[in-house]
N, C-alpha and C positions, 0 to 999 in steps of 0.2 A: 512269428508269434512264440512266446514261451511255451515250452512243452507242458501238457496237462499233468497236474499233480492230484492224485485221488487218495492216497493213504495218509494216516496220521504221522507227522514228523518225517514224511518222505522227503520234504523240503522245508527248511525253516529260513526265512529272511531276517536279516539283522542289520540294524543301522542305529546311528546316534543323532542327537540334536540338542542344542541348548534349550532348556525349558523356559517358556515364555513367562517367568514369574521371579520376582526377587525373594530370596529367602532370608531369614534372620539367624543370628547365632543363638546358641542355647543359654549362654550365660546372661547377655545383655539385652536379647530380643531386639537387636539392631540390625540393619541391612548388611548383608555380605555379598550380595550379587546374585547371578543366575547360575544354577547348577546344570549339569548335563544328564540326559537320560540315554541309555542303551536299551533298545527294545527288540524282542524276538517274536516273530509271528509265524504260526503254523499255516502253511498255505492251504492245505486241504480243508481245515475246519475254521480258519480265520480266527483261532484262539490265540491270545497272548500267552506265550510259554516262558518267557524270560523278561525280567525288567529290573534295571539297576540304576539308581540315582547317585551321582558322585559330584564332588566339588572340583574334580580333575578334568582336564581336557581329555577327549577320547583317546584311548590307548589300547595296547595288547592286554593290559591288566584289566581294564573295564569290559573288554570282550570276554575275558576268562571268567569274570565275576557274573557276567550275564549268562554265560554258558552253565556255570555252576548253579545259578538260580533256576535255570531251565531244567536241569536233569535231576534235581532233588524235590522231594515232597515239600510243598510250601506251607504245611500246617505249622510247623515250628516257627517259621519266619512270621507267619501272620500272628501267632500267639505273642511273639517278641514285640510286635508293633501294637498289640492290644487291639487287633481288628478282627471282628466277627464276620468273616466272609468265606465263601466256598470258592476255592481256586484249585481244582484237581488236575489241571493241565500241566503234566511234567513228563519228562522222559528224554532219552538220548536220541538226537536227530540222526537220520541217515545222511543228510546233506545240508550244509550251510551255504546259503546263497547271498553273497555280499558284493559290495562295490569295490573299487580298486584303491581305496584309501590305504596308507602306509600300515595302519594298525591291523587291517585284514590280511596283509601279506607278510606280517612278522614271522620270524622263525618259531616263536612261541606258539602261535595259533596252528601254523602248518604242522609242526610236529606233534602238537597235542591232539589235533584232529586225526593224524595218521595213527597215533597211539590208541585212540579209542574207536577206530573204525568209522570215522565220520568224514564223508566226502566234502571237499571244499571247492566250491565253484564261484567264479566271478562273472559279474554282469558284463555283457559286451560294452566297450566304451562307446559313448555317443548315443546309447539306446537307454535312456532312463526308465522307459515303460516296463523294462524287464525287472526292475525293483519296485514296481509301483505299489504292490501290496503293502510293504512295510512302510512305505512313504505315506500311503493313505492313512495307515494306522497312526502314524505320528502326527499328521495333519488333523485327525479326529481328536487325538489327545490335546493338542494345542488349542483347538477350538473350545474344548471343555474348560481348559485353563482359563481362556480369555472370558468365558461366560461365568465361571464360578468362583474363581480363586482371587482373594485380595492380594494386591501386590503384583498383578499381571502387568507385563510390558506390552501386551498385544503384539501383532505380528510386525509392526512397523510404527514409526513416529506418528504418521498421519492418522492411523487408527487409535493411537494412544491419546492424541490430542493434548488436553490439559491435565490428563489423569496423573496423580502423583504416585508412581509405583512404589518408590522407596517409602514414602510416608504411610502408605497403606499395607505394606509388608508385614506379615504376622507369623508365617509358617516357617518352621525349622526344617531341616532336610528329613528328619525322622517323621515329622507331621505331614510333609509332602509325600513321603513314601506311603504313609497310612491312607492319604486321600487317593493316591494313585491306585492302590490295591482295591479299595472300594469302587473307584471308577471302572477298573478293570472287571470286577465282578458283574457291575451293572451292564457294561458292554457285552459281555458273554451272554447275558440274559436277553438281549435285544435282537430283534429280526435284522439280519444282515442283508442289505438290498441285493447283493450279488448272489447270495446263497439262497435267498428267500426263506431262510430259517435262522434260528439263533446258533451262534457258535458253539454254545454249550450243548445244545441238542445234537448237533453233528458230531461233536467229540463223543458224547455219550453213546450214540448210535454205533460209531466206529469201534468204540471199546467193547460194547456188547457183541459185536460181530467178530472182531479180530483179537481182543484181549487188550489189556493196558500196556502201553509202551514201557521199555525197560527203564527203570530208574536207578538212582546211585544213592547209597546210604552214606558213604564217607565223603561228604562234600569238600573238606580241606584237602584230602588226598587227591581228589579230582582236580581242584584248583591248581595244585602244585604243578600238574602237567601242562598248565597254560601260563605259568609265570615266565618272565623274561629269562633268557639263557645268557649265561656268562661262562667263559672258559679260562680257567687258570691252572698253573702248575702247582704241585704240592711241595711245600718246603718243610724243614725240620719243625717249623713253628705253626704250621697249618697253611691256610689260604689268606691271601691278602687281596681285598677289593677296595679301590679308592682310598687307601691309606688306613683301612680298618682290618684288623687281623681277627680270623676265626679259627678256633681250635676246639677239639673235643676228643676224648679218650678213644672214641671209634675210629679216629684217623690213624692211631698208632700202627696197626698192621700195614697200612698203605705207606706210611712214612718210611718204614723199614725198607721197602722195595721201591721207593719213589723214583730212583734213578731209571728204572725200567718201565715207568709209567709215562703215558703222555699227559696232556692237559685234561683236567677233569671238566665234566659237564656240571655246572652249578645252576641252581634255581634261586631267585631272590625276590621276595614280595616287596615292591617299591614302597608300600605303605608302612612297612616295619622291617628294617634291615638288621634287626638284633639277632637273627640266624639266617642261615642259607640251608639249602638242601644239596648235598653232593651225590652224584650218581656213582655207584661203585664201579671199579674197573671192569667188572663182569657185565655191567649194564643191566643188572637185575634188581636193584634196590637203591632207594634214596636214604641217606642218613642226615639227620638234622645236626647241623654244627652251629654252635652258638658263638658270640663274641669270645675272644680269648680272655678279655677282661670282663667278667661277668657282671661287675658293679656298673658298667656303662648302661645309660638308659636306652630304651628303644627310640630310634629316630627313623624318619623317612628319608627316601632318596632325595626328595626336593629340599629337605632341610640340610642334608649333607652337601648337596651341590651348591646350595646358597653360601654355606660356611665356607666352602673351598674358594668360591668366588670372592667372598669378602676378605679372606686371608690373602689372596693374591693382590687385591686392590690395596691392601696395606703393605705390599712390597715383600711379603715373606718369601724368601728365596726357598726355603725348605719347609715343607708342611709334614707334620706328623699326626698320629692318631689322637694324641692328648689335645693338640691345638684345634683339631676339628671339633672334638666335643666340647671343649671350652667355649669355642665360638658359637655352637649350636645353643649352648645354655644361655649365653649372652643374648642372642637373638630371641630366644623364647621369653626372657625376661623383658625384653623391649616390647615384644608382642603383648605380654600381659599387661604391662604398664599402659600401652597404648590402646588396649582392647576396647575401652568405652568410647574412644574418640575417632578411631580411623577404621574404615571398612576393610582395608587390606589386612590390617592387624587381627580383626575379628575372624576374617576368612581363613587366615593362616592358622589361627588357633583351632578353628573347627576342622581343618584338614589334619592337624596334628592329633586331634583327639579321636579321629575315626580310625582306630587301629584294629586289625583283624584279631580274631581269636587264636589262641595258641593251639597248634596241632600236635599230633602224636610225635615222639622223638624220632621215629624212623618209619619209612613207607616202603612197600614193596609192590611188585608189579601186579596189575589186575588180571583176572582171567580173560581170555578172548571174548569178544562181544557175543552175547547170548542170543542166538537166533530164534529162540523160542518166544513167540509173542506173549506178552503178559508176564514174563518172568521178571523177578527183581534182582538186580545185580547185586553181588556180595559187596560189602564194603572194600574199598580199594586199599587194602593193607599194604599192598606192593605196587609200586609204580616203575614201569620200565621206561627207558629212554624214549624221548619223543621220535 
């Protein structure tokens, strides 16, 4: 049997699933397919502490986004969605309990958890009941989707019958997020059959007795510690990643002694590769490094990789930065022109427009985890190596 868990955020289970509903794009309100949700649940209280909806397949980045949602106060997020709901369940977990999927074994997650004092534990293979709590949560969410949302795909074709999921789809990703936020607030206020109490009541009691969990104020800085890791040597012109050059004045002191330095640890957000974060040789601070050519537009990793594949199909023996960005621009124009007629084009446009907010120019290492219950962690102005 799994060990008993009694304290808030002592153990948090995380998992993903495609959402059983078709969503539509913002511009044309036409179907673009099913999104994915990454959910995190606190075992002791059965409260949902993190929830992220994306159009991307599950990845290390979606896990990092869910963790960032978990550790930060959700009031600002609810305000952006225009949702009036109470969701006070936030904080840094002591342990993440996950399955053995590749995204949960990524270097980004392992080093990020180590950086922030979060234990990472994996379910025993072949024993799915060890992760049953988060799986039951996802099952509950999907039953609500089947019962309440237009455009649901139900759980299988037999259950769907003759229902036209595409024809009935009306929700955008943002609207689905709003619905899930309200549904989560309702779930927290209902009696849980295992607890015999409401999850919100258990959370409030634990907070009153032991204090509120530690939260994080600087969510962008926290997320950087969970972004994919890349290692590159520094040249006179900066760093090059997949034919794209990055340079900033902050690199000048390192360029002067680059021959004595090894490869740098770099972080890159796949949703927007217009800048990277370079860890200093001392390992005590990250510096944001933009494109060397600042006039280039922000693009995503998937756009970049698609452009490279298209250039190779055309038989281009040599690929340079200009050709990559020119191809991305052509592909974007094709997507815009086809947006009203093809599902893939509409989905690609939605993926492209879901770009993250810009972070501070430099980040440095956070203080050690605060052992005092109820304390609020300082913003992560500094981020150390994972």
